[in-house]
Backbone as ProteinMPNN parsed JSONL, in Angstrom:
{"seq_chain_A": "XXXXXXXXXXXXXXXXXXXXXXXXXXXXXXXXXXXXXXXXXXXXXXXXXXXXXXXXXXXXXXXXXXXXXXXXXXXXXXXXXXXXXXXXXXXXXXXXXXXXXXXXXXXX", "coords_chain_A": {"N_chain_A": [[-48.743, 116.981, 140.811], [-48.201, 119.284, 143.443], [-49.372, 122.608, 143.674], [-49.075, 124.37, 145.648], [-46.836, 124.944, 148.312], [-46.997, 125.39, 150.992], [-48.947, 126.289, 153.909], [-50.546, 129.331, 154.151], [-51.248, 132.511, 155.553], [-52.407, 135.554, 154.384], [-51.705, 138.871, 155.02], [-52.612, 141.632, 153.656], [-52.027, 144.288, 154.342], [-49.498, 144.216, 155.259], [-47.842, 143.668, 153.128], [-45.529, 145.022, 150.862], [-46.314, 147.593, 148.63], [-46.2, 148.102, 145.103], [-45.852, 150.49, 142.629], [-46.773, 150.551, 139.322], [-46.266, 151.806, 136.178], [-48.482, 152.266, 133.39], [-49.325, 152.143, 129.866], [-51.016, 154.206, 129.779], [-52.068, 155.766, 132.864], [-51.74, 153.883, 135.972], [-50.883, 150.979, 138.028], [-51.316, 149.867, 141.305], [-49.768, 147.404, 142.89], [-49.772, 144.522, 144.968], [-48.037, 141.647, 145.952], [-47.957, 138.171, 146.563], [-46.122, 135.33, 146.664], [-46.419, 131.9, 146.48], [-45.237, 128.643, 146.449], [-45.73, 127.614, 143.186], [-47.418, 129.531, 142.593], [-48.701, 132.833, 142.069], [-50.081, 135.369, 143.813], [-52.091, 138.234, 143.6], [-53.028, 141.474, 144.563], [-54.447, 144.023, 143.052], [-54.789, 147.525, 142.395], [-56.073, 149.52, 140.087], [-55.55, 152.601, 138.453], [-57.827, 155.149, 137.37], [-58.501, 155.251, 133.893], [-56.448, 153.495, 133.112], [-54.229, 151.692, 131.037], [-52.677, 148.825, 130.034], [-49.205, 148.477, 129.193], [-48.408, 146.432, 127.575], [-48.84, 143.273, 125.777], [-50.196, 140.371, 127.255], [-49.677, 136.877, 127.77], [-49.991, 135.103, 129.595], [-51.758, 132.812, 131.849], [-54.581, 133.689, 133.987], [-56.648, 133.811, 136.894], [-59.25, 135.763, 137.86], [-60.807, 138.125, 140.141], [-63.057, 140.646, 140.266], [-63.123, 143.187, 142.546], [-63.979, 145.738, 142.855], [-65.268, 148.182, 140.711], [-64.806, 148.093, 137.182], [-63.13, 145.84, 135.126], [-61.721, 145.906, 132.023], [-60.949, 143.618, 129.609], [-58.894, 143.538, 127.052], [-58.414, 141.929, 123.95], [-55.898, 140.853, 121.667], [-56.95, 140.502, 119.142], [-58.733, 142.518, 118.933], [-61.152, 142.277, 120.101], [-63.076, 142.564, 123.189], [-63.804, 142.093, 126.744], [-65.904, 143.017, 129.409], [-65.433, 142.837, 132.829], [-67.233, 142.901, 135.585], [-67.805, 144.341, 138.982], [-67.634, 141.909, 141.479], [-67.618, 139.704, 139.866], [-65.887, 137.104, 137.991], [-63.17, 136.075, 135.879], [-61.539, 133.793, 133.658], [-58.519, 133.349, 132.288], [-56.704, 131.46, 129.951], [-53.342, 129.927, 129.78], [-51.285, 131.001, 127.302], [-53.367, 131.185, 125.454], [-54.856, 133.418, 124.377], [-53.579, 136.556, 123.567], [-53.675, 139.348, 125.721], [-54.674, 142.523, 127.397], [-55.053, 144.733, 130.212], [-57.517, 147.182, 130.874], [-58.881, 150.144, 132.298], [-61.601, 152.372, 133.056], [-62.38, 153.663, 135.294], [-61.182, 153.842, 138.696], [-60.222, 150.652, 139.707], [-60.494, 147.612, 141.457], [-58.808, 144.52, 141.842], [-58.511, 141.01, 142.374], [-56.107, 138.644, 141.815], [-54.986, 135.416, 140.604], [-52.302, 133.599, 139.591]], "CA_chain_A": [[-47.861, 117.877, 141.488], [-48.887, 120.308, 144.214], [-48.936, 123.95, 143.26], [-48.835, 125.1, 146.895], [-45.915, 124.181, 149.077], [-47.105, 125.758, 152.357], [-50.164, 126.914, 154.279], [-50.157, 130.734, 154.425], [-52.24, 133.526, 155.712], [-51.901, 136.748, 153.751], [-52.106, 140.121, 155.563], [-52.3, 142.528, 152.62], [-51.465, 145.49, 154.827], [-48.095, 143.963, 155.583], [-47.095, 143.467, 151.907], [-45.098, 146.246, 150.143], [-46.962, 147.872, 147.371], [-45.374, 148.593, 144.039], [-46.573, 151.283, 141.563], [-46.254, 150.146, 137.891], [-46.865, 152.679, 135.125], [-48.943, 151.638, 132.197], [-49.254, 153.046, 128.699], [-51.741, 155.377, 130.485], [-52.383, 155.395, 134.199], [-50.831, 153.107, 136.797], [-51.509, 150.122, 138.928], [-50.676, 149.615, 142.614], [-49.858, 145.926, 143.101], [-49.187, 143.811, 146.14], [-47.855, 140.328, 145.43], [-47.58, 137.102, 147.454], [-45.908, 134.141, 145.962], [-46.325, 130.625, 147.314], [-45.152, 127.512, 145.541], [-45.603, 128.132, 141.812], [-48.598, 130.42, 142.435], [-48.536, 134.239, 142.389], [-51.396, 135.982, 144.151], [-51.925, 139.642, 143.571], [-54.147, 142.495, 144.838], [-54.179, 145.19, 142.237], [-55.695, 148.653, 142.309], [-55.804, 150.196, 138.838], [-56.037, 154.016, 138.449], [-58.752, 155.51, 136.266], [-57.851, 155.441, 132.588], [-55.292, 152.612, 132.972], [-54.085, 150.795, 129.959], [-51.355, 148.089, 130.114], [-48.331, 148.839, 128.102], [-47.869, 145.301, 126.922], [-49.766, 142.186, 125.71], [-49.844, 139.266, 128.175], [-50.186, 135.615, 127.282], [-50.037, 134.281, 130.783], [-53.14, 132.613, 132.345], [-54.955, 134.219, 135.174], [-57.974, 133.66, 137.426], [-59.346, 137.021, 138.543], [-62.044, 138.509, 140.68], [-63.098, 142.15, 140.36], [-63.627, 143.537, 143.89], [-64.569, 147.072, 142.757], [-65.118, 148.755, 139.395], [-64.893, 147.319, 135.963], [-61.834, 145.558, 134.323], [-61.909, 145.602, 130.651], [-59.885, 142.774, 129.11], [-58.824, 143.67, 125.569], [-57.648, 140.915, 123.256], [-55.036, 141.275, 120.6], [-57.714, 140.508, 117.944], [-59.598, 143.664, 118.881], [-62.39, 142.088, 120.939], [-62.816, 142.803, 124.624], [-64.848, 141.664, 127.641], [-65.995, 143.792, 130.644], [-65.667, 142.132, 134.002], [-67.824, 143.909, 136.598], [-67.671, 144.009, 140.381], [-68.368, 140.677, 142.001], [-67.503, 138.669, 138.842], [-64.598, 136.546, 137.742], [-62.872, 135.719, 134.508], [-60.392, 132.902, 133.616], [-57.785, 133.381, 131.009], [-55.778, 130.331, 129.869], [-52.02, 130.119, 129.428], [-50.992, 130.979, 125.886], [-54.593, 131.002, 124.617], [-55.135, 134.661, 123.606], [-52.95, 137.686, 124.131], [-54.687, 140.269, 126.342], [-54.222, 143.479, 128.253], [-56.072, 145.276, 131.115], [-57.878, 148.566, 130.71], [-59.941, 150.589, 133.185], [-62.084, 153.666, 132.815], [-62.413, 154.288, 136.624], [-60.389, 153.046, 139.64], [-60.744, 149.21, 139.78], [-59.653, 146.776, 142.331], [-58.813, 143.168, 141.314], [-57.723, 139.948, 143.021], [-55.62, 137.745, 140.679], [-54.148, 134.233, 140.862], [-51.715, 132.983, 138.335]], "C_chain_A": [[-48.582, 118.939, 142.241], [-48.382, 121.605, 143.738], [-48.675, 124.816, 144.54], [-47.859, 124.26, 147.698], [-45.876, 124.659, 150.669], [-48.482, 126.312, 152.59], [-49.758, 128.353, 154.657], [-51.382, 131.598, 154.535], [-51.59, 134.772, 155.124], [-52.484, 138.026, 154.397], [-51.668, 141.178, 154.526], [-51.619, 143.854, 153.076], [-49.983, 145.416, 155.089], [-47.178, 143.785, 154.306], [-46.808, 144.802, 151.304], [-45.778, 146.367, 148.849], [-45.912, 148.464, 146.385], [-46.261, 149.33, 142.985], [-45.949, 151.009, 140.225], [-47.045, 151.082, 136.911], [-47.383, 151.884, 133.904], [-48.686, 152.551, 131.031], [-49.918, 154.363, 129.069], [-52.036, 154.866, 131.87], [-51.378, 154.548, 134.872], [-51.619, 151.983, 137.56], [-50.638, 149.952, 140.197], [-50.864, 148.144, 142.873], [-49.196, 145.482, 144.314], [-49.186, 142.323, 145.779], [-47.389, 139.443, 146.545], [-47.325, 135.871, 146.617], [-45.756, 132.931, 146.923], [-46.289, 129.444, 146.36], [-44.94, 128.196, 144.081], [-46.766, 129.161, 141.519], [-48.233, 131.883, 142.877], [-49.931, 134.745, 142.671], [-51.28, 137.469, 144.353], [-53.215, 140.384, 143.923], [-53.692, 143.744, 144.129], [-55.19, 146.226, 142.344], [-55.216, 149.455, 141.127], [-56.304, 151.58, 138.936], [-57.143, 154.06, 137.333], [-57.885, 155.643, 135.021], [-56.502, 154.677, 132.424], [-55.413, 151.831, 131.703], [-52.723, 150.151, 129.982], [-50.525, 148.456, 128.922], [-47.753, 147.642, 127.394], [-48.972, 144.246, 126.753], [-49.278, 141.064, 126.603], [-50.429, 137.993, 127.593], [-50.325, 134.556, 128.42], [-51.504, 134.08, 131.255], [-53.364, 133.332, 133.637], [-56.343, 133.834, 135.577], [-58.13, 135.043, 138.196], [-60.776, 137.276, 139.068], [-62.104, 139.998, 140.848], [-63.832, 142.434, 141.677], [-64.265, 144.875, 143.864], [-64.383, 147.565, 141.397], [-65.375, 147.821, 138.316], [-63.474, 147.122, 135.323], [-62.224, 145.227, 132.978], [-60.713, 144.791, 130.144], [-59.937, 142.891, 127.602], [-57.974, 142.589, 124.975], [-56.975, 141.482, 122.065], [-55.846, 141.31, 119.283], [-58.725, 141.656, 117.888], [-60.868, 143.46, 119.701], [-62.026, 142.381, 122.431], [-64.039, 142.224, 125.454], [-64.767, 142.578, 128.885], [-66.238, 142.876, 131.763], [-65.97, 143.048, 135.083], [-67.599, 143.351, 138.029], [-68.423, 142.736, 140.762], [-68.157, 139.417, 140.978], [-66.129, 138.241, 138.62], [-64.389, 136.233, 136.266], [-61.618, 134.787, 134.566], [-59.747, 133.005, 132.293], [-56.662, 132.285, 131.066], [-54.415, 130.736, 129.41], [-51.904, 130.073, 127.947], [-52.222, 130.735, 124.937], [-54.82, 132.289, 123.774], [-54.408, 135.849, 124.293], [-53.97, 138.753, 124.607], [-53.965, 141.365, 127.132], [-55.334, 144.124, 129.039], [-56.247, 146.735, 130.826], [-58.944, 148.892, 131.726], [-60.42, 152.033, 132.8], [-62.15, 154.445, 134.22], [-61.522, 153.416, 137.525], [-61.056, 151.727, 139.767], [-59.815, 148.426, 140.574], [-59.866, 145.352, 141.92], [-57.944, 142.184, 142.113], [-57.401, 138.975, 141.928], [-54.73, 136.639, 141.166], [-53.649, 133.771, 139.608], [-50.448, 132.281, 138.731]], "O_chain_A": [[-49.545, 119.485, 141.703], [-47.202, 121.774, 143.429], [-48.093, 125.896, 144.439], [-47.996, 123.039, 147.78], [-44.955, 124.383, 151.437], [-49.146, 126.757, 151.654], [-48.78, 128.571, 155.373], [-52.362, 131.483, 153.8], [-50.403, 135.027, 155.324], [-53.695, 138.228, 154.309], [-50.504, 141.58, 154.508], [-50.803, 144.446, 152.369], [-49.295, 146.436, 155.136], [-45.951, 143.758, 154.4], [-47.696, 145.65, 151.219], [-45.842, 145.429, 148.053], [-44.961, 149.161, 146.738], [-47.283, 148.807, 142.541], [-44.751, 151.208, 140.02], [-48.275, 151.106, 136.865], [-46.742, 150.927, 133.468], [-47.976, 153.553, 131.124], [-49.457, 155.452, 128.727], [-52.236, 153.666, 132.057], [-50.239, 154.474, 134.411], [-52.84, 152.051, 137.703], [-49.409, 149.904, 140.137], [-51.989, 147.679, 143.055], [-48.144, 146.005, 144.681], [-50.209, 141.79, 145.349], [-46.564, 139.834, 147.371], [-48.227, 135.406, 145.921], [-45.092, 132.966, 147.959], [-47.201, 129.262, 145.554], [-44.155, 129.119, 143.862], [-47.016, 129.561, 140.382], [-47.57, 132.106, 143.89], [-50.846, 134.569, 141.868], [-50.482, 137.933, 145.167], [-54.323, 139.95, 143.607], [-52.733, 144.416, 144.511], [-56.379, 145.911, 142.386], [-54.114, 150.004, 141.134], [-57.401, 151.782, 139.456], [-57.315, 153.145, 136.527], [-56.731, 156.071, 135.07], [-55.583, 155.119, 131.733], [-56.487, 151.369, 131.317], [-51.709, 150.848, 129.953], [-51.019, 148.708, 127.823], [-46.747, 147.757, 126.694], [-49.955, 144.286, 127.492], [-48.074, 140.828, 126.7], [-51.511, 137.998, 127.007], [-50.69, 133.395, 128.238], [-52.356, 134.958, 131.116], [-52.394, 133.576, 134.355], [-57.17, 133.548, 134.71], [-57.299, 135.417, 139.024], [-61.769, 136.757, 138.557], [-61.253, 140.566, 141.532], [-64.964, 142.003, 141.898], [-65.048, 145.179, 144.765], [-63.279, 147.357, 140.893], [-66.093, 146.837, 138.49], [-62.755, 148.079, 135.036], [-63.021, 144.309, 132.782], [-59.575, 145.249, 130.246], [-60.872, 142.423, 126.952], [-56.874, 142.35, 125.474], [-57.42, 142.482, 121.502], [-55.484, 142.065, 118.381], [-59.485, 141.769, 116.927], [-61.587, 144.426, 119.958], [-60.862, 142.429, 122.828], [-65.106, 141.93, 124.915], [-63.669, 142.875, 129.356], [-67.217, 142.132, 131.693], [-65.151, 143.872, 135.493], [-67.282, 142.185, 138.263], [-69.592, 142.516, 140.447], [-68.505, 138.278, 141.289], [-65.213, 138.955, 139.027], [-65.351, 136.141, 135.503], [-60.749, 134.975, 135.417], [-60.381, 132.767, 131.265], [-55.857, 132.191, 131.993], [-54.271, 131.753, 128.731], [-52.414, 129.124, 127.351], [-52.115, 130.185, 123.841], [-54.959, 132.198, 122.554], [-54.62, 136.096, 125.48], [-54.984, 139.0, 123.954], [-52.804, 141.198, 127.503], [-56.481, 144.082, 128.595], [-55.282, 147.454, 130.566], [-59.811, 148.067, 132.013], [-59.628, 152.804, 132.257], [-61.999, 155.665, 134.284], [-61.148, 152.32, 137.108], [-62.275, 151.638, 139.914], [-58.592, 148.496, 140.457], [-61.006, 144.969, 141.662], [-56.806, 142.484, 142.473], [-58.283, 138.525, 141.196], [-53.849, 136.839, 142.002], [-54.389, 133.555, 138.649], [-49.776, 131.695, 137.883]]}, "name": "protein", "num_of_chains": 1, "seq": "XXXXXXXXXXXXXXXXXXXXXXXXXXXXXXXXXXXXXXXXXXXXXXXXXXXXXXXXXXXXXXXXXXXXXXXXXXXXXXXXXXXXXXXXXXXXXXXXXXXXXXXXXXXX"}
């Protein structure tokens, strides 16, 4: 089964941004959906902490800053600028945390 149902160019400047509050801080997100794929450009504020645990899989690339992925078991991983991390669907509940402004490209 194809996950994409169209060829598409994404002009991020034309996509409406949404501000989402976290437990602390906020994220400015721009989303493009194509087929069954969601593509996001997120800019997290300093001191952001998600207000929920996520079990959905993601492929991410940190464009700027450091994204801390905290797992429900108390462990965490720091993903630094220029690096990627892959989270599997329903593998381990996780949430995003930042200490400084962080920009991330996410596909899920």
